[in-house]
Every structure is written in C-alpha cells, then in structure tokens.
C-alpha positions as CSV (number, residue, x, y, z in Angstrom):
1,X,8.1,-9.1,-0.4
2,X,8.4,-5.6,-1.8
3,X,10.0,-6.3,-5.2
4,X,7.6,-9.1,-6.2
5,X,4.8,-6.8,-5.2
6,X,6.1,-3.9,-7.4
7,X,6.6,-6.3,-10.2
8,X,3.1,-7.6,-9.9
9,X,1.6,-4.1,-9.8
10,X,3.5,-2.9,-12.9
11,X,2.6,-6.1,-14.7
12,X,-1.1,-5.4,-14.0
13,X,-0.6,-1.8,-15.2
14,X,0.9,-3.1,-18.5
15,X,-1.9,-5.6,-19.0
16,X,-4.6,-3.0,-18.3
17,X,-3.4,-1.0,-21.3
18,X,-4.3,-3.9,-23.6
19,X,-7.6,-4.8,-22.0
20,X,-9.8,-2.4,-19.9
21,X,-11.2,-5.2,-17.8
22,X,-10.2,-5.0,-14.1
23,X,-7.8,-7.6,-12.7
24,X,-9.2,-10.6,-10.8
25,X,-9.8,-10.4,-7.1
26,X,-7.1,-13.0,-6.5
27,X,-4.4,-10.5,-7.6
28,X,-5.7,-7.8,-5.3
29,X,-5.6,-10.3,-2.4
30,X,-2.2,-11.5,-3.4
31,X,-0.9,-7.9,-3.4
32,X,-2.5,-7.5,0.1
33,X,-0.7,-10.6,1.4
34,X,2.6,-9.4,0.0
35,X,2.3,-5.8,1.4
36,X,1.0,-6.6,4.9
37,X,4.3,-8.0,6.3
38,X,6.3,-5.1,4.9
39,X,3.8,-2.6,6.4
40,X,3.8,-4.2,9.9
41,X,7.4,-5.4,10.1
42,X,9.4,-2.7,8.3
43,X,7.2,0.3,9.3
44,X,7.1,-0.7,13.0
45,X,10.5,0.9,14.0
46,X,9.5,4.1,12.2
47,X,6.2,4.3,14.1
48,X,7.9,3.6,17.4
49,X,10.5,6.3,16.8
50,X,7.8,8.8,15.6
51,X,5.8,8.2,18.7
52,X,8.7,8.6,21.1
53,X,9.9,11.7,19.3
54,X,6.4,13.2,19.3
55,X,5.7,12.5,23.0
56,X,9.2,13.6,24.2
57,X,9.7,16.8,22.2
58,X,6.2,17.6,21.0
59,X,7.4,18.0,17.4
60,X,7.3,15.8,14.4
61,X,10.2,14.4,12.5
62,X,10.9,12.4,9.4
63,X,9.8,9.1,11.0
64,X,6.3,10.6,11.6
65,X,6.1,11.6,7.9
66,X,7.1,8.1,6.8
67,X,4.7,6.5,9.2
68,X,1.7,8.6,8.2
69,X,2.5,8.4,4.5
70,X,2.9,4.7,4.3
71,X,0.0,4.0,6.7
72,X,-2.4,6.2,4.7
73,X,-1.3,4.6,1.4
74,X,-1.7,1.1,2.8
75,X,-5.1,2.0,4.3
76,X,-6.4,3.4,1.0
77,X,-5.2,0.2,-0.7
78,X,-7.1,-2.0,1.8
79,X,-10.3,0.0,1.3
80,X,-9.9,-0.1,-2.5
81,X,-9.2,-3.8,-2.4
82,X,-12.3,-4.5,-0.2
83,X,-14.4,-2.3,-2.5
84,X,-13.3,-4.2,-5.6
85,X,-13.7,-7.6,-4.0
86,X,-17.2,-7.0,-2.5
87,X,-18.7,-4.7,-5.1
88,X,-21.7,-6.1,-7.0
89,X,-20.8,-7.4,-10.5
90,X,-23.2,-5.0,-12.2
91,X,-21.8,-1.9,-10.2
92,X,-25.1,-0.3,-9.1
93,X,-23.7,3.2,-8.4
94,X,-21.7,3.5,-11.6
95,X,-18.5,4.0,-9.7
96,X,-15.1,3.2,-11.3
97,X,-12.9,0.4,-10.1
98,X,-10.5,1.6,-7.5
99,X,-6.9,0.8,-8.0
100,X,-5.1,-0.4,-4.9
101,X,-1.5,1.0,-4.6
102,X,0.0,-1.5,-2.2
103,X,3.4,-1.2,-3.8
104,X,3.6,2.5,-2.9
105,X,3.9,2.0,0.8
106,X,6.1,-1.1,0.5
107,X,8.6,0.5,-1.9
108,X,8.8,3.7,0.1
109,X,9.6,1.7,3.2
110,X,12.2,-0.4,1.4
111,X,13.9,2.7,-0.1
112,X,14.0,4.6,3.2
113,X,15.2,1.6,5.1
114,X,17.9,0.9,2.5
115,X,19.0,4.5,2.5
116,X,19.5,4.4,6.3
117,X,22.1,1.6,5.9
C-alpha cells in the first residue's frame, strides 16, 4: 500500500507543476484509502510498545517518537483531505488548498519496519 501511495503522491506533485489547479477529490480519497491500512496495521505494534515502555519505565523511546510522528502526519492529512473535499467551490475565506501528506506517515513506517528486519 505504501509504494503505490508514494507513487500517486509524487505523480500529483509533478502534475501540479504544469497546472495550478488542485487534484480531484477522488485522488485525495484514494490516498486516504491506501494510507489507512498502513497506519493502523503497521503502526499498531509501535504504539503498543510505546505505551508499554511509557507505563513501565515512565520514559519515552524510539517507538513513541515513531507513533507520535506518524499519527500527527496522518491526522493532518485527514484534516487536509476533509477540508479540500468539503470546502466551498468558491473558497469564501480565501484559504489555500491544503496538501495532504499521507505518504509521509506510510513511508516512514515502511522504512522503519524494513530497517528492523
């Protein structure tokens, strides 16, 4: 799921250089669908280890850093996706289109998991 997600994200970045119009909502939702299993399946062992380590020793470790970093990146991406999907077409407040970064949390989890093997 992570590699197609990264490929889709970088393809969107390349296409945005040619045309300043934002990608369609379908692509944001597709990125969300691809990133969600990675976030909840691959990140779950890190979150469990971080919780156990934090409750037993009272200190944080690398698992907590990975859990917080990937969860915050994923949360921002969900908020950005919802904003872009539900914003009015004429953009009343003059705010820019937010860019979801679903590939960041997914690729970080894949790299760290691959590095542990």
